N, C-alpha and C positions, 0 to 999 in steps of 0.2 A: 863899758863893762858895768855890771850891776854888782853891788856889794851886798852880802848877806852874812848873818851870823849863825854859826852852828855850834852845837855842843858835842864834844868828843870825850871818849873815856881817856884816861891817862895813857893807856897802852896805845890807843889810836893817835893821840897827840905825839907821843914819843916816836912812833913810826914815821910820822910826817917830819918831825925834827931830824931824825936819822937820815931820811931821804934827802933832805936839803943839806944837812951837814956833810953827807958823802960827796956832794957836788953833782949828784945826778940831776938835781932840780935847782932852779934859781930861787924859788919861793915856795911856800906852803900852798899858795894858790895853784901853782903848776901841778903839784902832786894831786890836789883835789880835782882839778880839771881832767887830768889823765885818768884818774880813778873813775870819774863820771863817764868819760868816753868809753872805757873798757866795760863798765857796768851796762851802758846802753847797747854796746855791741853784743854782750853776752845775752841780754834780754832778747835782742833781735834774732840772734842765732837760735835761742830756745824756741822762739815763736816759729821760725822756719822749720825746726825739727818737729815740733808739734804738728804743724800743717802737713809735713811729709808723712808722719805716722798716721794722721787722720785720713790721708788720701787713699789709704789701703795698700795692699800688696801690689808690687809691680808684676806685670805679666811676664813670666819667664820666657826668654827668647834664646835661641841658639846663636852661636857666633856667626853662623852662616846667614841667619835672618838679619843680624845687625849689619854685617858687611853688605848684604843686598840692599838694605835701606840706605846705607851710606853711599852706595854707588848711584842710587837714584837721587841723592841729594836731600833725602828726607830723614833727618836724624832726630 
């Protein structure tokens, strides 16, 4: 593990203390690690969303076309 120092507002520090105090987390480090994992996932989801939007509109297909493709094994 690598140790770093960060500065937080009083409100942010209080949120971390409350999370640990509630028993949901064993340490402030656990709170920060989970927050970073969620931040990373949110950024990744945003990137995928942007890529989807940039790829253009999907070609409209009828349900019959979708079923025919599925039957061919080409979905």
